[in-house]
Backbone as a ProteinNet text record, in pm:
[ID]
protein_1_A
[PRIMARY]
MSEFHYAVTAADFEQRVLRASLERPVLLEFWASWCGPCKTLLPLLEKLAEAYQGRFLLAKADLDANPELAQMFNVRSVPTVIALSGGRPVDGFTGALPEAQIRAFLDRFVPPPEANPREEAALLLEAGDKEGALALLLSAHKAAPEEEALRLDAAALLLAQGDTEEAARLLDFPYQTERERARTLDAQLSLTRDAEKNAHLIAPLREKLARDPDNHAARLELARLLAGARKEEEALEAALEVARRAPDFHDGAGKKCLLEFFSLFSARVTLDADLDDLIRRYRRALSALLH
[TERTIARY]
93.5	1.9	90.6	28.6	108.5	16.8	81	-3.7	-61.9	-15.9	-65.6	-166.9	-170.5	-278.9	-320.3	-452	-513.1	-648.8	-686.6	-820.5	-926.4	-1047.5	-1159.6	-1281.9	-1373.1	-1501.3	-1610.5	-1732.5	-1848.7	-1835.9	-1787.1	-1778.9	-1684.7	-1576.3	-1481.9	-1480.2	-1569.8	-1570.2	-1576.4	-1672.2	-1689.7	-1573	-1509.1	-1381.4	-1263.6	-1244.2	-1110.9	-1121.1	-1242	-1259.1	-1315.6	-1444.9	-1512.5	-1449	-1418.6	-1365.2	-1212.7	-1148.7	-1010.8	-991.1	-1093.5	-1085.1	-1106.2	-1149.2	-1163.7	-1035.6	-925.9	-796.7	-696.7	-719.5	-636.4	-712.9	-681.8	-752.6	-735.3	-844.3	-847	-888.6	-803.7	-843.1	-916.2	-1041	-1106.9	-1109.2	-1038	-1018.9	-1121.2	-1206	-1278.6	-1207.9	-1179.2	-1107.7	-1173.6	-1130.1	-1174.9	-1069.6	-1065.1	-960.3	-966	-1073.8	-1084.2	-1057.3	-1031.8	-1008.9	-867.3	-830.1	-701.5	-642.8	-705.1	-649.7	-628.3	-705.5	-686.2	-541.7	-496.2	-368.7	-258.7	-289.8	-185.9	-200	-320.6	-352.2	-323.9	-358.2	-345.2	-206.1	-104.2	36.1	89.9	41	74.1	23	-90.7	-155	-87.9	-47.9	16.1	156.4	230.1	355.6	346.5	244.5	225.7	186.3	102.1	74.6	196.4	295.7	423.1	505.6	506.5	584.9	540.4	410.7	354.3	354.4	393.5	429.1	322.1	192.7	82	11.2	49.6	-26.4	-165.2	-181.5	-314.9	-308.2	-426.6	-438.8	-517.7	-474.5	-542.5	-617.1	-749.3	-836.1	-884.7	-861.4	-890.4	-1011.3	-1119.6	-1238.5	-1257.6	-1268.9	-1290.3	-1445.8	-1468	-1604.5	-1690.9	-1645.9	-1722.8	-1759.8	-1669.2	-1692.1	-1772.9	-1784.5	-1850.3	-1947.7	-2048.7	-2145.9	-2225.4	-2243.9	-2317.6	-2230	-2103.3	-2021.6	-2020.6	-2017.3	-2011.1	-2144.1	-2258.4	-2386.6	-2397.3	-2341.3	-2326.7	-2267.6	-2165	-2093.3	-2126.6	-2229	-2277.5	-2170.4	-2087.1	-1969.2	-2028.1	-1994.6	-2049.1	-1941.8	-1810.1	-1698.1	-1575.1	-1482.1	-1357.2	-1236	-1131.8	-1109.5	-1183.1	-1231.2	-1291.8	-1223.5	-1179.1	-1102.7	-1190	-1223.7	-1294.4	-1211.2	-1196.1	-1115	-1216	-1188.2	-1277.2	-1188.6	-1256.8	-1184.4	-1302.8	-1274.7	-1379.4	-1496.6	-1485.9	-1594.6	-1689.3	-1644.4	-1733.6	-1650.3	-1710.1	-1631.1	-1608.3	-1488.8	-1453.2	-1401.7	-1363.3	-1317.5	-1317.9	-1270.4	-1259.9	-1217.9	-1195.4	-1169.8	-1198.3	-1202.2	-1224.7	-1121.6	-1079.5	-979.8	-840.1	-741.6	-601.2	-534.2	-502.8	-436.7	-284.8	-209.9	-69.7	-29.3	98.6	138.3	130.1	172.3	184.4	37.8	-50.9	-189.7	-247.9	-207.5	-258	-191.4	-66.8	-4.8	-68.7	-99	-169.1	-306	-370.4	-502.2	-485.4	-386.7	-369.4	-329.7	-250	-195.5	-302.7	-420.1	-528.2	-593.4	-579.9	-633.6	-550	-435.3	-345.8	-244.7	-234.6	-147.3	-5	76.1	213.1	290.6	405.3	485.9	536.5	551.5	596.4	741.8	757.3	895.3	1003	1114.1	1228	1334.2	1350.8	1444.9	1583	1626	1771.8	1781.7	1683.6	1698.5	1695	1611.7	1588.9	1719.4	1786.7	1907.6	2021.6	2019.8	2119.5	2106.9	1983.9	1971.6	2015.1	1993	2042.5	2195.8	2258.7	2407.6	2458	2392	2434.7	2424.8	2328.3	2317.5	2401.3	2490.5	2577.6	2514.1	2395.7	2331.2	2352.6	2472.2	2496.7	2426.6	2397.5	2322.8	2185.1	2121.5	1982.3	1965.9	2070.1	2069.9	2080.9	2164.6	2179.6	2050.7	1984.8	1870.9	1757.4	1749.9	1650.7	1676.4	1799.7	1841.4	1811.2	1843.7	1826	1682.1	1600.9	1459.7	1393.4	1440.2	1389.2	1439.8	1556.8	1608.7	1525.6	1492.1	1410.4	1278.5	1220.2	1087.3	1103.2	1216.5	1238.7	1378.9	1395	1533.6	1589	1501.1	1538	1584	1571	1618.6	1763.4	1837	1981.3	2051.2	2005.7	2074.9	2053.5	1936.6	1908.5	1995.8	2001.1	2089.4	2236.8	2290.8	2425.4	2454.7	2354.3	2369.5	2388.6	2309.8	2328.9	2463.9	2500	2638.3	2743.5	2739.4	2846.3	2851.8	2739.8	2743.4	2790	2753.7	2800.8	2956.2	3009.6	3148	3219.4	3159.6	3212.4	3219.2	3131.5	3120.9	3196.1	3260.3	3341.5	3266.4	3141.5	3065.9	3084	3191.4	3221	3128.1	3098.6	3008.6	2875.4	2809.4	2681.6	2689.8	2798.8	2816.8	2843.7	2911.9	2941.8	2805.4	2713.6	2591.2	2510.3	2513.8	2435.3	2497.4	2627.6	2700.9	2692.1	2650.8	2637.2	2499.1	2483.7	2358.8	2388.7	2299.4	2321.7	2288.7	2370	2343.1	2340	2254.6	2244.6	2250.8	2157.5	2160.8	2279.7	2320.3	2416.7	2546.7	2578	2695.7	2820.4	2862	2984.5	2999.6	2901.2	2910.5	2925.6	2860.4	2875	3010.1	3078	3214.9	3309.2	3288.5	3366.3	3361.7	3230.8	3215.4	3271.4	3270.5	3330.9	3480.7	3538.4	3681	3717.6	3638.2	3652.8	3645.9	3556.6	3538.3	3663.7	3718.2	3838.5	3952.2	3966.7	4072.5	4058.7	3927.7	3906.7	3932.4	3890.8	3913.9	4065.6	4140.5	4286.8	4349.4	4304	4366	4334.7	4212.9	4186.6	4277.4	4292.9	4367.6	4519.5	4574	4713.7	4755.9	4669.1	4697.3	4834	4881.4	4999.4	5123.7	5104.3	5213.8	5243.6	5154	5168.6	5300.8	5316.4	5442.8	5570.3	5582.5	5696.4	5725.8	5625.5	5644	5696.8	5645.8	5704.4	5854	5887.3	6024.6	6113	6056.4	6128.9	6162.6	6058.9	6072.6	6164.8	6172.5	6269.1	6412	6427.8	6564.7	6594.9	6495.6	6508	6388.6	6399.2	6292.8	6263.2	6349.7	6330.5	6268.1	6218.1	6148.4	6007.9	5983.5	5853	5742.7	5782.1	5684	5623.9	5710.5	5668.7	5581	5614.8	5540.6	5398.5	5388.9	5250.5	5170.4	5236.4	5165.2	5121.4	5206.1	5161.9	5045.8	5053.8	4946.2	4805.5	4802.8	4681.7	4622.9	4716.4	4680	4620.5	4681.9	4627.7	4500.6	4481.5	4352.6	4242.7	4269.3	4170.1	4146.4	4243.8	4223.3	4165.4	4123.6	4059.4	4150.4	4275.5	4377.3	4405.5	4297.7	4312.6	4422.8	4446.3	4550.1	4686	4717.2	4845.4	4851.4	4742.7	4744.3	4779.8	4713.8	4739.5	4880.7	4930.4	5065.1	5166.1	5139.1	5239.3	5237.4	5120.2	5116.5	5166.7	5149.9	5208.4	5364	5408.1	5556.8	5619.1	5544.8	5603.5	5594	5496.2	5476	5586	5626.7	5726.1	5864.3	5893.2	6026.5	6059.3	5951.4	5979.1	5852.6	5840.1	5724.4	5707.2	5822.7	5816.3	5808	5810.4	5808.2	5678.2	5703.1	5599	5496.1	5550.1	5461.2	5368.1	5424.9	5346.3	5255	5299.2	5210.7	5174.1	5261.6	5221.7	5098.5	5108.8	5004.1	4869.2	4880.8	4770.8	4701.7	4784.2	4736.5	4660.2	4711.7	4647.1	4512.2	4500.9	4382.7	4279.1	4328.6	4235	4179.4	4261.8	4216.2	4114.4	4139.9	4050.4	3910.3	3910.3	3777.9	3703.4	3789.1	3731.6	3676.6	3770.6	3729	3619.3	3606.6	3501.9	3363.8	3358	3228.1	3181.4	3271.9	3239.3	3229.7	3237.3	3231.3	3106.7	2985.1	2867	2862.8	2940.7	2952.7	3055.2	3151.6	3266.6	3297.9	3248	3265.5	3418.2	3499.5	3637.3	3719.2	3659.6	3733.9	3733.4	3629.9	3624.3	3737.2	3775.6	3887.8	4015.2	4026.2	4143.5	4175.3	4071.6	4085.2	4121.2	4066.4	4103.3	4244.1	4284.1	4432.2	4517.2	4499.3	4602.6	4584.7	4471	4448.9	4535	4540.8	4624.2	4769.1	4810	4940.6	4990.9	4913.8	4939.8	4953	4858.3	4871.1	4994.6	5035.9	5152.4	5279.6	5270.3	5388.7	5392.9	5283.7	5290.9	5316	5295.1	5319.4	5433.3
-123.7	3.3	120	239.6	363.9	472.5	597.7	705.6	760.3	702.4	739	646.4	520.3	431.8	343.3	313.2	250.4	183.1	86.5	23.8	109.7	109.9	179.2	93.8	120.4	56.4	155.7	105.6	203.2	285.8	228.6	299.8	422.7	411.3	529	600.7	561	612.6	772.8	819.6	962.7	1041.8	999.1	1064.8	1047.4	921	901.5	907	930.1	948.7	1084.7	1106.8	1228	1352.2	1343.7	1459.1	1485.9	1362.9	1373.7	1438.6	1414.5	1474.7	1623.7	1678.6	1819.9	1888.4	1811.1	1869.2	1830.8	1713.5	1660.6	1549.8	1524.2	1421	1283.4	1201.4	1065.1	972.1	864.9	756.6	660.5	619.8	514	393.9	286	162.5	60.8	5.5	-117.5	-240.7	-337.8	-457.6	-567.2	-703.1	-825.4	-926	-1021.9	-1112.8	-1210.5	-1236.8	-1331.9	-1266	-1132	-1054.1	-1060.8	-1117.9	-1121.2	-987.6	-902.9	-770.2	-683.7	-708.1	-627.1	-660.8	-779.1	-816	-744.3	-697.8	-616.1	-470.6	-420.8	-275.8	-226.9	-304.3	-268.2	-219	-316.1	-279.5	-165.7	-141.1	-34.1	98.3	90.3	220.4	251.6	143.4	170.8	228.5	177.6	231.8	377.4	412	556.7	644.8	592.2	664.6	711.9	611.9	647	741.7	723.7	808.3	951.9	969.7	1102.7	1171.2	1087.3	1142.3	1229	1178	1245.8	1348	1359.4	1452.8	1399.8	1275.9	1205.3	1087.7	1051.4	933.5	818.2	697.3	585.8	515.5	506.8	440.5	307.9	193.8	67.9	6.7	-28.8	-82.9	-221.3	-321.6	-457.3	-461	-506.1	-509.6	-603.8	-710.8	-813.2	-769.1	-695.4	-655.8	-520.9	-453.4	-315.8	-312.4	-393.8	-386.4	-253.7	-191.6	-63.8	46.2	38.2	145.4	115	-10.6	-42.2	6.3	-14.3	30.3	184.7	245.9	398.7	447.2	385.1	427.1	355.3	263.1	191.7	99.3	48.2	-42.6	-172.9	-203.1	-329	-434.1	-391.2	-479.4	-425	-511.3	-467.9	-515.6	-444	-316.6	-195.3	-115.8	16.1	121.8	228.8	328.9	466	535.4	659	770.8	880.2	997.2	1094.2	1133.9	1222.7	1347.8	1459.4	1585	1682	1759.8	1845.6	1775.7	1649.1	1573.7	1511.6	1502.2	1444.9	1376.5	1277.5	1212.3	1307.6	1301.9	1385	1311.1	1178.9	1094.5	957.3	863.9	727	632.2	515.7	420	283.7	180.9	38.7	-39	-141.2	-231.7	-189.5	-278.2	-248.7	-185.3	-55.6	26.7	21.4	46.8	55.3	174.5	172.8	287.7	418.1	425.5	554.8	614.9	530.8	581.5	629.4	558.9	592	724.9	748.7	870.9	986.3	965.1	1068.2	1092.4	997.3	1010	1094.7	1061.6	1131.4	1278.1	1302.9	1439	1528.1	1474.6	1570.8	1638.7	1580.1	1652.7	1649.7	1583.3	1581.6	1707.8	1792.4	1910.3	1876.8	1952.9	1925.4	1935.8	1871.6	1885.7	2026	2063	2192	2212.7	2338.4	2359.8	2354	2295.8	2285.2	2379.7	2488.8	2598.1	2551.6	2456.9	2402.6	2332.6	2256.4	2174.1	2280.7	2380.5	2475.7	2556	2588.1	2664.4	2573.6	2453.8	2361.9	2350.1	2348.8	2350.9	2478.3	2589.9	2719.4	2722.8	2662.5	2663.7	2580.7	2460.6	2372.7	2448.8	2544.7	2615.8	2746.6	2755.4	2868.3	3000	2994.7	3115.4	3126.6	3180.8	3188.2	3301.2	3408.3	3518.2	3475.7	3411.3	3364.3	3261.3	3177.8	3078.1	3153.9	3249.5	3329.5	3403.8	3470.3	3532.3	3440.7	3325.8	3228	3186	3154.1	3101.4	3214.9	3330.6	3444.3	3472.7	3458.4	3474.3	3365.5	3238.6	3131.4	3133.7	3184.6	3191.3	3297.1	3406.9	3508.2	3447.7	3358.4	3302.1	3192.5	3128.4	3030.3	3030.6	3135.2	3156.4	3049.2	2955.5	2854.7	2729.7	2722.5	2606.6	2619.2	2521	2530	2502.8	2402.4	2363	2476.1	2529.9	2651.5	2768.4	2788.2	2901.7	2881.1	2758.8	2730.8	2736.3	2690.6	2701.7	2840.5	2931.1	3082.6	3129.3	3088.7	3131.2	3091.1	2961.1	2905.3	2982	3021.9	3084	3226.7	3291.6	3427	3424.6	3327.3	3307.1	3293	3215	3184.2	3321.4	3407.4	3543.2	3649.1	3615.1	3717.8	3806.7	3783.1	3867.7	3807.9	3836.6	3779.2	3838.1	3960.7	4022.5	3953.5	3934.4	3868.6	3723.2	3661.8	3522.7	3500.4	3599.5	3590.9	3610.4	3690.1	3713.1	3583.4	3510.9	3383	3276.8	3271	3177.6	3198.3	3321	3348.5	3309.7	3175	3112.1	2984.2	2951.5	2827.5	2695	2654.8	2540.6	2414.3	2322.7	2199.2	2077.9	2070.3	1959.6	1964.4	2089.9	2110	2177.1	2125.7	2187.9	2171	2055	2031.3	2101.5	2113.8	2196.6	2340.2	2393	2532.2	2554.2	2466.9	2476.9	2489.7	2400.6	2406.9	2547	2592.4	2714.1	2822.5	2821.7	2921.6	2924.2	2814.2	2795	2862.4	2839.2	2900	3051.5	3102	3246.3	3304.3	3236.5	3280	3281.9	3179.2	3181	3303.3	3325.7	3431.7	3568.8	3583.1	3711	3742.5	3636.4	3644.4	3681.1	3618.2	3642.3	3791.6	3838.2	3975.6	4073.2	4043.5	4133.4	4132.4	4015.7	3997.8	3967.4	4013.5	3993.8	4052.4	4151.8	4225.9	4132.9	4026.3	3946.8	3831.5	3814.5	3705.9	3720.2	3840.2	3865	3852.8	3914.2	3891.6	3749.1	3669.9	3523.4	3457.8	3483.1	3414	3448.5	3572.7	3617.3	3543.4	3526.1	3459.1	3321.3	3254.3	3106.9	3099.1	3196.5	3199.5	3193.1	3265	3271.9	3145.1	3101	2985	2883.3	2794	2696.4	2601.1	2600.1	2509.4	2583	2704	2780.7	2727.5	2616.5	2542.6	2625	2700.5	2785.8	2888.8	2950.5	3053.3	2992.7	2862.4	2793.3	2773.9	2725.3	2688.3	2820.7	2929.8	3057.7	3104.7	3084.3	3125.1	3037	2906.4	2812.6	2854.9	2897.8	2937.6	3068.5	3163.6	3282.3	3263.2	3171.4	3133.5	3065.7	2979	2913.8	3014.8	3109.2	3211.9	3302.5	3312	3402.3	3326.8	3201.1	3121.6	3072	3063.9	3005.3	2858.2	2778.6	2644.7	2563.3	2556.8	2473.3	2507.7	2639.4	2687.9	2652.5	2667.7	2634.1	2490.8	2404.4	2264.5	2220	2280.3	2247.9	2291.2	2407.9	2460.6	2369.3	2327	2235	2098.2	2051.1	1920.6	1933.7	2044.7	2068.6	2055.5	2109.5	2094.2	1942.1	1876.2	1740.8	1656.4	1699	1628.1	1656.3	1789.3	1825.8	1783.7	1803.2	1785.2	1721.8	1588.2	1526.9	1531.1	1546.1	1557.3	1699.3	1801.5	1934.9	1967.3	2009.6	2048.2	1935.6	1807.8	1698	1670.4	1681.8	1658.1	1772.4	1900.5	2014.9	2018.3	1975.2	1975.1	1893.3	1759.1	1666.5	1722.5	1769.7	1825	1941	2021	2142.4	2089	1994.3	1927.9	1879.8	1803.8	1739.5	1850.2	1956.8	2064.2	2119.5	2144.2	2201.3	2109.9	1976.7	1875.7	1891.6	1914.7	1927.3	2062.1	2172.4	2299.2	2307.4	2266.4	2272.7	2179	2058.7	1966.3	2033.3	2124.2	2190.9	2279.1	2312.2	2393.6	2329.5	2196.6	2125.1	2147.3	2157.5	2178.9	2324.2	2414.8	2549.6	2558.6	2464.7	2474.6	2330.9	2276.1	2135.7	2105.4	2195	2173.8	2143.7	2183.5	2151.5	2004.4	1927.4	1779.7	1715.1	1746.8	1686.4	1726	1855.2	1900.1	1830	1817.1	1744.4	1605.5	1537.3	1400	1378.7	1470.8	1470	1484.8	1581.6	1596.5	1488.8	1437.5	1316.8	1199.2	1172.2	1072.2	1112.7	1240.2	1272.2	1251.8	1292.6	1270.8	1118.3	1040.5	891.3	834.8	874.4	830.1	871	985	1037.6	958.2	923	851	706.5	642.5	504.8	480.3
2.8	0.7	-3.7	-49.9	-61.2	-28.8	2	13.3	-113.4	-225.2	-359.5	-426.1	-363.6	-420.6	-300.5	-297.3	-182.6	-218.3	-151.2	-167.9	-104.6	-174.9	-122.1	-111.8	-24.5	-19.1	-7.4	-8.6	-6.3	128.1	243	358.9	367	286	283.6	151.7	63.2	-74.4	-74.8	7.7	0.6	50.7	155.5	210.9	113.7	72.1	3.5	-153.1	-207.7	-351.2	-382	-334.5	-375.3	-299.3	-172.1	-110.4	-156.1	-172.1	-214.5	-347.7	-438.5	-573.7	-572.9	-468.1	-450.6	-448.7	-409.7	-391.7	-502.7	-556.1	-669	-746.6	-864.4	-937.3	-873.5	-888.6	-842.6	-948.1	-969.9	-1053.6	-977.7	-1014.3	-945.3	-1043.2	-994.7	-1076.5	-1019.4	-1100	-1066.6	-1123.2	-1032.1	-1067.7	-1006.4	-1049.9	-983.7	-990.3	-895.4	-881.3	-999.1	-1065.9	-1175.6	-1307	-1308.4	-1428.4	-1481.6	-1598.2	-1636.8	-1681.5	-1754.6	-1781.9	-1666.8	-1549.9	-1432.4	-1375.8	-1385.6	-1341.3	-1412.9	-1539.4	-1614.1	-1571.4	-1575.4	-1551.1	-1411.2	-1314.4	-1170	-1131.4	-1165.1	-1124	-1207.9	-1328.7	-1415.4	-1359.8	-1315.3	-1254.7	-1125.1	-1045.6	-922.4	-945.5	-1049.9	-1085.3	-1123.3	-1203.4	-1248.7	-1131.8	-1040.9	-914.6	-845.5	-834.7	-764.1	-854.7	-974.6	-1065.8	-1071.9	-1056.1	-1061	-923.3	-821	-688.5	-630.2	-635.1	-565.5	-651.3	-773.1	-859.5	-893.4	-874.6	-881	-782.4	-736.3	-639.7	-712.7	-673	-728.4	-631.8	-649.5	-556.5	-620.3	-559.7	-614.2	-546.5	-629.6	-576.3	-634.2	-544.4	-588.3	-628.5	-747.9	-809	-725.7	-688.2	-622.9	-472.4	-411.7	-273	-263.1	-379.9	-376	-496.9	-497.8	-612.3	-613.1	-491.1	-492.4	-563.9	-546.2	-609.8	-769.3	-799	-944.9	-1003.5	-937.9	-986.8	-990.4	-903.5	-899.3	-1026.7	-1075.6	-1188.4	-1312	-1306.3	-1415.4	-1480.8	-1397	-1444.1	-1489.4	-1623.5	-1681.4	-1698.9	-1697.6	-1723.4	-1648.1	-1625.5	-1558.2	-1651.5	-1645	-1553.5	-1615.3	-1526.7	-1571	-1477.9	-1542.7	-1473.3	-1496.1	-1397.9	-1394.2	-1325.9	-1392.5	-1340.9	-1277.9	-1155.9	-1085	-1052.8	-1067.2	-1030	-985.5	-875.9	-829	-777.3	-732.8	-679.9	-777.5	-908.1	-1010	-1116	-1184	-1295.1	-1405.6	-1465.5	-1583.4	-1704	-1681.5	-1803	-1754	-1849	-1806.1	-1926.3	-1903.5	-2004.9	-1949.5	-2044.8	-2005.4	-2077	-2006.9	-2059.6	-2018.1	-2040.1	-2010.5	-2120.5	-2108.4	-2214.3	-2199.6	-2304	-2285.2	-2201	-2148.8	-2048.3	-2124.7	-2247.7	-2322.5	-2329.1	-2364.2	-2374.8	-2230.7	-2132.4	-2001.6	-1952.1	-1981.8	-1956.2	-2017.8	-2157.3	-2235.4	-2172.5	-2128.8	-2063.5	-1931.1	-1853.3	-1726.1	-1748.8	-1854.6	-1875	-1923	-1953.9	-1984.7	-1873.2	-1750.8	-1629.4	-1510.4	-1514.9	-1401.9	-1413.5	-1321.2	-1330.8	-1353.3	-1431.8	-1448.1	-1319.1	-1310.7	-1185.7	-1162.8	-1037.6	-1010.9	-1062.6	-1116.1	-1171.5	-1054.1	-1089.3	-989.9	-1037.2	-961.5	-1008.4	-1020.9	-928.8	-947	-1082.3	-1115.5	-1244.2	-1361.4	-1348.1	-1456.5	-1472	-1354.5	-1365.9	-1423.4	-1390.9	-1440.1	-1602.3	-1643	-1792.3	-1851.1	-1783.8	-1840.2	-1842.1	-1736.5	-1733.4	-1840.6	-1878.1	-1982.8	-2119.2	-2130.2	-2251	-2244.8	-2143.3	-2140.7	-2092.5	-2033.3	-1991.1	-1841.1	-1795.9	-1654.4	-1589.3	-1670.4	-1613.6	-1585.5	-1677.7	-1663.6	-1546.8	-1533.7	-1427.1	-1287.5	-1279.6	-1152.8	-1115.1	-1215.3	-1194.6	-1140.9	-1208	-1162	-1021.3	-990.6	-857.4	-750.5	-776.8	-676.9	-650.8	-766.7	-745.4	-670	-688.7	-611.4	-469.7	-449.6	-317.2	-230	-304.1	-236.3	-198.6	-271.1	-241.2	-135.8	-125.6	-28.1	34	117.8	171.2	260.4	313.6	397.2	322	191.3	109.1	96	164.5	175.5	40.2	-27.6	-157.5	-264.4	-258.9	-354.5	-325.2	-196.3	-146.5	-187.3	-173.3	-211.1	-356.6	-430.5	-574.6	-620.9	-558.5	-602.1	-547.8	-428.5	-371.1	-463.4	-511.6	-597.5	-725.7	-783.6	-906.3	-887.9	-779.5	-746.6	-728.8	-663.6	-647.5	-787.7	-874	-1010	-1082.4	-1063.1	-1135	-1058.6	-946	-872.2	-778.2	-751.8	-656.3	-518.1	-448.6	-318.7	-213.5	-231.1	-116.4	-112.7	-224	-227.4	-188.9	-238.6	-197.4	-51.7	6.6	153	226.1	175.4	240.9	245.7	135.7	121.3	213.4	219	297.7	447.4	485.3	628.8	685	705.3	726.8	812.7	906	987.4	919.8	820.4	740.2	825.1	787.9	859.4	759.6	674.7	580.6	476.9	444.1	341.7	402.5	526	599.9	534.4	483.1	425.6	287.6	209.8	91.8	121	224.5	269.3	302.6	385.4	426.2	307.1	210.2	85.5	16.1	-0.1	-65.6	16.5	145.3	231.1	213.2	197.8	179.3	42.3	-59.6	-185.4	-175.2	-102.7	-78.1	-12.8	87.1	157.3	51.1	-27.8	-129.2	-229.1	-273.4	-363.3	-305.1	-185.8	-126.9	-99.2	-59	-31.8	-170.7	-273.5	-407.3	-454.2	-432	-458.1	-378.5	-253.9	-168.3	-197.1	-240.1	-261.6	-399.1	-493.5	-635.2	-679.9	-610.3	-639.3	-604.3	-528.9	-483.7	-588.4	-684	-777.6	-866.4	-915.4	-1001.7	-914.8	-795.3	-716	-683.2	-655.6	-621.3	-747.3	-861	-983.9	-1002.7	-972.6	-981.6	-880.1	-756.8	-649.3	-689.5	-752.5	-792.3	-907.5	-992.1	-1105.8	-1057.8	-948.6	-886.6	-802.2	-734.7	-647.3	-660.3	-757.3	-788.4	-662.2	-570.2	-452.8	-333.4	-356.2	-255.8	-249.9	-179.8	-169.5	-111.7	-11.4	63.8	-33.5	-115.8	-210.9	-317.4	-358	-468.8	-423.6	-289.1	-239.5	-211.8	-169.9	-157.1	-295.3	-398.7	-531	-579.6	-550.9	-587.5	-530.8	-408.7	-343	-403.3	-426.6	-494	-638.7	-708.9	-837.6	-833.9	-727.7	-724.6	-700.5	-609.3	-575.2	-692.4	-785.6	-904.3	-1017.4	-993.3	-1094.5	-1200.7	-1171.4	-1265.5	-1214.6	-1231.5	-1165.2	-1211.5	-1339.1	-1386.9	-1337.3	-1342.7	-1293.2	-1143.8	-1072	-921.6	-903.2	-972	-959.7	-993.2	-1096.8	-1154	-1036.5	-980.4	-872.7	-758.6	-716.1	-592.4	-632	-753.9	-799.5	-801.9	-835.6	-845.4	-710.7	-602.6	-464.7	-423.2	-455.7	-418.1	-496.5	-615.2	-692.9	-637.1	-609.7	-572.1	-426.4	-336.6	-207.6	-135.1	-164.6	-102.4	47.2	116.7	273.1	312.1	227.3	275.7	362.9	482.8	582.2	583.8	603.7	626.8	499.2	378.1	258.9	218.3	236	207.4	63.6	-25.2	-165.2	-200.6	-147.4	-171.2	-97.2	21.6	85	13.3	-42.1	-119.1	-244.1	-306.5	-425.8	-389.9	-279.1	-230.5	-197.4	-138.9	-103.3	-230.6	-332.4	-460.9	-521.9	-523.7	-582.3	-530.6	-387.1	-322.8	-358.8	-356.3	-391.7	-531.3	-624.6	-767.2	-811.3	-738.9	-760.8	-739.7	-647.7	-615.4	-730	-820.6	-929.7	-1061.1	-1065.6	-1189.5	-1265.2	-1196.8	-1266.5	-1333.8	-1288.2	-1341.5	-1451.3	-1450.9	-1553.3	-1578.9	-1693	-1725.8	-1749.2	-1787.4	-1818	-1684.8	-1578.8	-1449.9	-1414.6	-1456.8	-1434.2	-1501.3	-1630.8	-1691.9	-1626	-1594.2	-1527.1	-1390.9	-1315	-1190.7	-1207.6	-1301.1	-1332.2	-1370.2	-1453.5	-1506.8	-1398.1	-1297.1	-1189.4	-1076.9	-1070.4	-979.1	-1033.9	-1160.5	-1216.1	-1195.6	-1222.1	-1193.4	-1058.6	-959.5	-810	-792.7	-840.4	-812.3	-873.4	-991.9	-1059.8	-967.8	-917.5	-823.5	-705.2	-645.5	-507.2	-523.2	-653	-677.4	-767.2
[MASK]
+++++++++++++++++++++++++++++++++++++++++++++++++++++++++++++++++++++++++++++++++++++++++++++++++++++++++++++++++++++++++++++++++++++++++++++++++++++++++++++++++++++++++++++++++++++++++++++++++++++++++++++++++++++++++++++++++++++++++++++++++++++++++++++++++++++++++++++++++++++++++++++++++++

């Protein structure tokens, strides 16, 4: 049994069918244990009731146990399916139809699923419309500020576009269900802000490394500034170079930096598909270095 499909009798028909149909459509199916087509149709309707996730309810009436209900709807054969909405029959069919035809039947009166702003934003991002995705996410966040995943989607996109102030505002929230992702984005925010504040140090650090390639502390500092400045490949290469040249430096600081970057950059893969290939490449490089 399920919250979306259930057996009904004459005793609870008014409550579970007529009154229920005032809130959402109800399919009333008459079936019988001796009916062959019923054995095909009933599980199919139950599957669809689950798939539609409550956009309609399926009420199942045993013909032999409920003759008064069958008489009320003038049922002459089984399976018979009657759609009710607003407390009255609106459509119906007899016999075991294929799934595609039943879906077409349902879609004539079952309301469409509610729009999912996260899914819509993901589609916009796939199409390259980052501005449209951000506008959609911010609008949805305004309507449901308590939705943590939605809030973090907007924060991630703001970070990707360099709006650290607005991203920080969204991240300043007591996250519970999305706590780890919030921490990752907060770490990205810190990297970005540090890179903005210390961008003038990048050129001197490059010069310092040109004079002394074994200055591992300078190389790791440069790696972090490059990561915050969205120069991901250069950042990964710098951290890998430390792991390669001095695997034991500061208790494996090069490897730790790489692993941190993998985590931070992975959180942005949905916003930048190229990052996925980049992360995979440097994971392989680190693995080869360690083995």
